[in-house]
C-alpha positions in Angstrom: -157.4 -46.1 -107.1 -160.9 -46.1 -108.6 -161.9 -43.1 -111.0 -163.4 -40.9 -108.2 -160.3 -40.9 -106.5 -158.2 -39.7 -109.5 -161.0 -37.2 -110.0 -160.9 -35.8 -106.6 -157.0 -36.1 -107.0 -156.9 -33.8 -110.4 -159.4 -31.4 -109.1 -157.2 -30.7 -105.6 -153.9 -30.5 -107.6 -155.9 -28.1 -109.9 -156.7 -26.0 -107.1 -153.4 -25.9 -105.6 -151.7 -25.3 -108.6 -154.4 -22.4 -109.5 -153.8 -20.6 -105.7 -150.1 -21.1 -106.1 -150.0 -19.1 -109.3 -152.7 -16.4 -108.1 -150.4 -15.9 -104.9 -147.2 -15.3 -107.1 -148.7 -13.3 -109.5 -150.0 -10.3 -106.9 -148.0 -7.7 -107.2 -146.0 -7.2 -103.8 -145.8 -3.7 -103.2 -144.2 -3.8 -99.6 -141.7 -0.8 -99.1 -142.7 0.6 -102.1 -144.4 4.5 -102.3 -146.4 5.4 -105.3 -146.7 9.3 -105.7 -149.4 10.9 -108.1 -150.1 14.9 -108.7 -153.8 15.7 -108.6 -154.9 19.3 -109.3 -157.3 20.6 -107.0 -159.3 23.9 -106.9 -158.4 26.5 -104.5 -159.7 29.7 -103.3 -156.2 31.4 -105.3 -157.4 29.4 -108.7 -155.6 26.0 -108.9 -153.4 24.3 -106.9 -151.8 20.4 -106.3 -151.8 17.7 -104.1 -149.1 15.2 -104.0 -150.7 11.8 -102.8 -148.4 9.0 -101.8 -149.9 5.5 -101.6 -153.5 7.9 -101.5 -152.8 9.6 -99.2 -152.2 13.6 -99.0 -148.7 14.0 -98.8 -148.0 17.8 -99.8 -151.2 20.3 -100.2 -149.8 22.8 -102.4 -152.9 25.9 -102.7 -150.7 28.2 -105.2 -147.8 28.4 -107.1 -144.4 28.3 -105.2 -141.5 30.4 -105.5 -143.7 33.6 -106.3 -144.5 36.3 -103.8 -148.1 36.2 -102.7 -150.4 33.7 -102.8 -151.4 33.3 -106.2 -152.8 30.3 -108.0 -152.0 28.1 -111.0 -154.3 29.3 -114.1 -154.8 25.8 -114.7 -155.6 22.3 -114.1 -152.7 21.6 -116.3 -150.5 24.2 -115.0 -150.8 22.7 -111.3 -150.4 19.6 -112.8 -146.9 20.3 -114.7 -145.6 21.7 -111.2 -147.1 19.2 -109.2 -145.4 16.5 -111.7 -142.1 18.1 -111.6 -142.2 17.7 -107.4 -142.4 14.0 -108.2 -139.6 13.8 -110.4 -137.6 15.5 -108.0 -138.6 13.4 -105.1 -138.2 10.3 -107.3 -134.7 11.5 -107.7 -133.7 11.9 -104.2 -134.1 15.8 -104.9 -136.0 18.3 -102.4 -139.5 19.0 -103.9 -138.8 22.7 -104.0 -139.7 24.7 -106.8 -137.9 27.4 -108.1 -138.6 30.4 -110.3 -136.5 28.3 -113.1 -137.9 25.2 -112.6 -141.5 27.5 -113.3 -139.9 29.2 -116.5 -139.1 25.7 -117.9 -142.6 24.4 -117.6 -144.1 27.6 -119.0 -145.9 28.7 -115.9 -147.2 32.3 -116.5 -147.8 34.3 -113.2 -151.2 36.2 -112.9 
């Protein structure tokens, strides 16, 4: 083979190896759902959305397990409860929030 053919062969092998490495390193997310809690401003104060792969899965305008429609006092409070919901979902539990959950998280009612 001539030098030109070796050069073309080398470049081709390099491109093929690069493509293989690129596609092997890509994360294969098939079948996985990524959850995220996002605080949202509501007419009642603060609430949260549970996002599943970037789409709203649960929308909560007010504090669950409390009579009436009382919003969370802060973004942080809403986020704490939203993350508790995600933890429950991740552990195959019902995502319902109880008064005990609110007490454990230090969420005060208005």
